[in-house]
C-alpha positions as CSV (number, residue, x, y, z in Angstrom):
1,M,133.8,41.5,51.4
2,V,137.0,41.7,53.5
3,I,135.2,40.1,56.5
4,N,133.9,37.3,54.4
5,V,137.2,36.6,53.1
6,E,138.9,36.7,56.4
7,Q,136.1,34.3,57.9
8,G,136.8,31.8,54.7
9,A,133.0,32.4,53.7
10,V,133.9,33.7,50.2
11,N,136.8,33.4,47.6
12,P,137.5,36.8,46.2
13,S,137.5,37.4,42.5
14,V,140.7,38.6,40.6
15,G,139.0,41.9,40.3
16,T,138.4,42.2,44.0
17,L,141.9,41.1,44.9
18,L,143.4,43.8,42.4
19,R,141.2,46.4,44.1
20,L,142.2,45.3,47.5
21,A,145.8,45.4,46.4
22,E,145.5,48.8,44.8
23,A,143.9,50.3,47.9
24,L,146.9,48.9,50.2
25,G,149.3,50.2,47.7
26,V,150.7,46.7,47.1
27,G,151.1,44.2,44.3
28,L,148.9,41.3,44.0
29,P,151.7,38.9,45.1
30,A,151.8,40.4,48.5
31,L,148.2,39.4,49.1
32,V,148.8,35.9,47.8
33,E,152.4,34.9,48.6
34,P,154.1,34.2,51.8
35,P,155.3,37.3,53.4
36,E,159.0,36.4,53.6
37,R,160.9,37.9,50.6
38,L,164.2,36.2,49.8
39,E,166.4,37.2,46.8
40,L,165.6,33.6,45.4
41,S,162.3,32.8,45.4
42,V,161.2,29.3,44.2
43,I,157.7,28.4,43.4
44,R,157.3,24.7,42.6
45,S,155.1,23.1,40.0
46,G,151.3,23.2,41.3
47,D,152.2,25.5,43.9
48,G,150.9,28.8,42.4
49,A,147.9,30.5,43.4
50,V,144.8,29.9,41.4
51,L,143.2,33.6,41.1
52,W,140.7,32.9,38.5
53,A,138.6,29.9,37.6
54,G,136.5,29.8,34.4
55,P,133.0,28.2,33.8
56,A,134.5,25.6,31.5
57,G,137.4,24.7,33.5
58,G,140.0,27.2,32.5
59,Q,142.2,29.0,35.0
60,G,144.6,31.7,35.8
61,V,147.6,31.0,38.1
62,L,149.9,33.2,39.6
63,V,153.0,31.4,39.4
64,A,155.7,34.1,40.7
65,G,155.7,37.7,41.4
66,R,157.5,40.5,43.3
67,E,156.2,43.3,45.4
68,A,156.3,46.9,44.9
69,P,158.0,49.2,44.0
70,D,158.1,47.3,40.5
71,V,155.2,44.8,40.8
72,F,156.1,42.2,38.3
73,E,153.7,38.8,38.0
74,L,154.4,35.6,35.8
75,W,150.8,34.2,35.1
76,D,150.1,30.7,33.7
77,W,146.7,30.7,31.9
78,T,144.3,27.9,30.4
79,L,141.3,28.6,28.6
80,A,138.6,26.1,27.6
81,P,137.4,26.4,24.1
82,G,135.1,29.7,23.9
83,E,136.2,30.6,27.3
84,G,137.7,34.1,27.9
85,R,138.6,36.7,30.5
86,T,138.3,40.5,30.3
87,S,140.7,42.3,32.7
88,E,140.4,45.7,34.2
89,P,143.3,48.2,33.7
90,H,146.1,48.3,35.7
91,P,147.8,51.2,37.1
92,P,149.3,53.8,34.4
93,G,152.3,52.6,32.8
94,A,151.7,48.7,33.2
95,R,152.8,46.7,30.1
96,E,151.7,43.1,29.6
97,L,153.5,40.3,27.6
98,I,151.8,37.1,26.4
99,H,153.2,34.0,24.7
100,V,150.8,31.4,23.6
101,L,152.2,27.7,24.3
102,E,149.2,25.7,23.1
103,G,146.0,26.5,21.1
104,A,145.0,30.0,19.7
105,I,144.1,33.0,21.7
106,S,142.3,36.0,20.4
107,L,143.9,39.0,22.2
108,E,141.9,42.4,22.7
109,A,144.2,45.4,23.6
110,A,145.2,48.9,22.6
111,G,142.0,49.1,20.5
112,R,142.6,46.1,18.2
113,S,141.9,42.4,18.1
114,V,144.6,40.2,17.0
115,L,144.8,36.3,16.8
116,L,147.7,34.6,18.3
117,G,148.5,31.0,17.5
118,T,151.1,28.5,19.2
119,G,154.4,30.1,19.7
120,D,153.0,33.7,19.0
121,A,153.8,36.4,21.4
122,A,152.8,40.2,21.8
123,S,153.2,42.9,24.0
124,F,150.8,45.6,24.8
125,P,149.7,48.4,27.5
126,G,148.0,47.0,30.3
127,D,147.0,50.1,31.6
128,A,144.0,50.0,29.2
129,P,140.8,47.5,29.2
130,H,142.2,44.2,27.5
131,G,141.0,40.7,27.3
132,Y,141.5,37.0,26.0
133,R,139.4,34.5,24.5
134,N,140.2,31.0,23.4
135,A,139.5,31.2,19.8
136,G,139.9,27.6,18.9
137,A,138.1,24.2,19.4
138,Q,141.0,22.9,21.8
139,P,142.1,24.2,25.2
140,A,144.7,27.0,25.0
141,R,147.5,27.7,27.4
142,F,149.7,31.1,27.5
143,T,152.2,32.7,29.7
144,L,151.4,36.3,30.7
145,A,153.8,38.8,32.2
146,V,152.4,41.9,34.1
147,L,154.8,44.8,34.8
148,E,153.6,47.6,37.2
149,P,156.6,49.9,37.3
150,D,156.9,51.9,40.4
151,A,153.4,50.7,41.2
152,R,153.4,52.9,44.5
153,G,154.1,56.1,42.9
154,A,151.5,55.4,40.5
155,R,148.9,54.8,43.2
156,G,149.8,58.0,44.9
157,Q,151.4,56.3,47.7
């Protein structure tokens, strides 16, 4: 897979990128952002990395992130009606925050299912299976923050 990605023959899925990042002991931002790290990092509108594309036009864009030891990611998600995304568990101790900007999202996390409408927010463990689905008839948009505290230590690095 790595050879095919290097040659531009395939685009890796978010799951593949997450497994690769974990194997390398780095956060996902380290794989998709320029290597230079400054105290102030600005990502202009439209410059985020699209790391997930749904079959109906939805997308997950990593708009900002910081590398290990404390990996922190900020995502901008759009899901078309009926579209969803199931996430693999992140390393132990990971937490996520979601804030619905438009539409309605059905959140599956912590063994529960909850409907979040425009303006609603939730916090949940990211180290267990979880997922998001557009529960409405209109496109839904939400911001997602993912924190993997001491990601190198959690991965045994």
